Structures are given as structure tokens and as C-alpha cells.
C-alpha positions in Angstrom: 108.5 91.0 104.9 107.6 87.7 104.9 105.9 85.7 101.9 102.4 86.2 102.6 102.6 88.1 104.6 100.2 91.4 105.0 101.5 94.9 105.9 99.6 94.8 109.5 100.9 91.7 109.9 104.2 92.3 109.4 104.1 95.3 111.0 102.6 93.0 114.0 105.9 91.0 113.7 108.3 94.0 113.9 106.3 94.7 117.1 104.6 97.7 115.6 101.1 97.0 116.7 98.8 94.1 116.5 96.4 92.7 113.8 93.8 95.1 114.8 96.2 98.2 115.7 95.9 97.5 119.2 99.5 97.4 121.7 100.5 93.3 122.2 103.0 91.3 123.9 105.9 90.4 122.7 105.9 86.7 122.5 102.4 86.4 120.9 100.2 88.5 118.4 97.6 88.5 120.8 95.6 91.8 121.5 95.6 92.8 125.4 92.3 94.2 126.4 90.4 94.2 129.7 88.3 91.1 130.4 84.4 92.4 130.7 82.2 90.9 133.3 80.4 88.1 133.2 76.7 88.4 132.2 74.2 87.6 134.9 72.6 84.6 134.2 73.8 83.9 130.5 71.1 82.9 128.1 67.8 82.0 129.4 69.1 79.9 132.9 67.5 80.9 136.0 68.5 81.1 139.4 65.3 81.0 142.5 66.1 80.8 146.1 63.6 79.6 148.6 62.7 80.8 151.9 65.3 78.8 153.2 68.0 80.1 151.3 68.5 77.1 148.9 69.3 78.1 145.3 67.6 76.7 142.6 69.9 77.0 139.2 67.5 75.7 136.4 69.9 74.9 133.2 68.0 75.3 129.7 69.1 74.8 126.1 72.9 72.6 125.7 75.8 72.3 127.8 78.5 71.7 125.6 82.1 72.9 124.1 79.9 75.7 122.8 78.2 77.1 125.9 81.2 75.6 128.3 83.3 78.9 129.1 80.2 80.9 130.0 78.6 78.5 131.9 81.5 77.8 133.3 81.4 81.3 134.1 78.2 81.6 135.7 78.7 78.4 137.6 81.6 79.5 139.5 79.7 82.8 140.0 77.4 81.0 142.0 79.4 79.1 144.3 80.4 83.0 145.7 76.4 83.3 146.3 75.9 82.6 149.7 73.5 79.0 150.2 73.3 76.3 152.5 72.6 74.3 149.6 72.4 74.1 145.7 70.0 72.6 143.3 70.9 71.9 139.6 68.2 71.3 137.7 68.8 69.9 134.3 65.4 68.9 133.1 65.0 71.6 130.5 68.8 70.9 129.2 67.9 69.5 125.3 71.5 68.3 125.6 74.8 67.9 127.0 78.0 66.0 126.1 81.3 65.1 128.1 82.4 68.6 128.6 79.0 69.8 130.0 79.4 66.7 132.6 82.6 67.5 133.5 81.0 71.5 134.0 78.5 69.5 136.4 81.2 67.7 138.0 83.4 69.9 139.5 81.0 72.6 140.2 79.5 69.5 142.6 82.9 69.5 143.9 83.4 73.1 144.6 80.1 72.8 146.2 81.1 70.1 148.4 84.2 71.7 149.4 82.8 74.3 150.9 80.8 72.1 153.0 77.5 73.2 151.6 74.7 70.8 150.0 74.4 69.7 146.4 71.5 67.9 144.7 70.8 67.7 140.7 67.0 66.9 139.2 67.2 65.0 135.8 64.7 64.0 133.7 64.8 60.1 132.5 67.0 60.4 129.3 69.3 62.1 131.3 69.3 59.6 134.2 70.4 57.3 131.3 72.9 59.4 130.0 74.7 59.7 133.7 74.5 56.0 134.0 76.2 55.4 130.5 79.0 57.8 131.9 79.2 55.7 135.4 78.2 59.4 137.4 74.8 57.9 138.5 75.3 56.8 141.8 78.0 59.9 142.2 75.6 62.4 141.7 72.8 60.6 142.7 69.7 62.7 140.8 66.7 62.8 141.6 63.3 63.8 139.3 61.3 65.9 141.7 62.2 69.0 143.5 60.9 67.9 146.4 62.7 64.9 146.3 65.7 66.8 145.7 65.5 68.9 148.9 64.7 65.7 150.7 68.2 64.4 150.0 70.3 67.1 151.0 68.6 66.5 154.5 69.4 63.2 154.3 73.6 62.6 155.7 76.1 62.1 153.0 77.2 58.7 152.6 81.2 58.9 153.3 83.6 59.5 150.3 85.0 56.3 148.2 88.7 56.1 147.7 89.5 53.1 145.4 86.5 51.1 146.0 86.8 51.0 149.8 84.4 53.0 152.1 
């Protein structure tokens, strides 16, 4: 037993059991348990489908480090739902930071890689934040659903690499 170890920690170091009396791996004092399925939808987020198959994901609350894991799982599961296009509605998001923006950019990339459409709805305050982050042109957000849907129908501009078309 090392100085400062309690009986459970000393047993865990000896490989007897983990801190909670469950089996551990040989390298770490981590609990090895089955991963539960993700709840659908997390929190108060909504998912609506239009008659033409378009999916509208309405996000609410905060998009930050505290909600990133759960929201990441939820957005990843959306990509698995067959749809010609996805609209992400941020108008009821009260706060998002760089972690939330990264989740949004990751979701957009995954959708576009599968040759499906992506549109974003934002309020004026969120537009200012996207402009400040330098992602306004890339995300090309709309302020109304009708505007977002009409933007999906227009051909996308060719991708730019190193500032060149």
C-alpha cells in the first residue's frame, strides 16, 4: 500500500478490482462497462421531416463543451437518417462557442461528403458571431426556413482551395 492510498485504491493497484469493485484493464484503473445507446433526441432538440424528405434539426439551449459529447452523438445519428438535405435551425440556441461551431462544421462536412444538401438557419446575433469566426461565407446561413430551402435548390459554388476556385 502506497502513502495516501485507501484500501480500494491499493486493491486496484494490485489488480484485484477497480475503485467501484468492477473488473479493470491492466493499464488503467478504468471501469469497463457496456456503452448505453444515445437518447433520442437529447434535451429539447427537435427533428422534423418535410413532405419532400428534408430534415430540419431544431437545436435549443447551449452548444458548448458541456453539451458537445451528447450533441455530437445526436448529430452523427442524423447523418444516418436518409434525407436529400438537412437544415440545422440555430435560432433557439442561446449560446454557442468554438466547440459548438466545430460540431456544426463537422456535421456540415459529413453531410456534404454524402452528396446531400446542407442549410443553416440563424438569428442576427448568430450571424455576427459566424462573421467574427470567419465561417459566415462557408456556412451561408439564412434567417427563414423558406430562404434556406430555396438556397438548397441552387447549385453549390465549387469548393475553394487556398483562395483559388
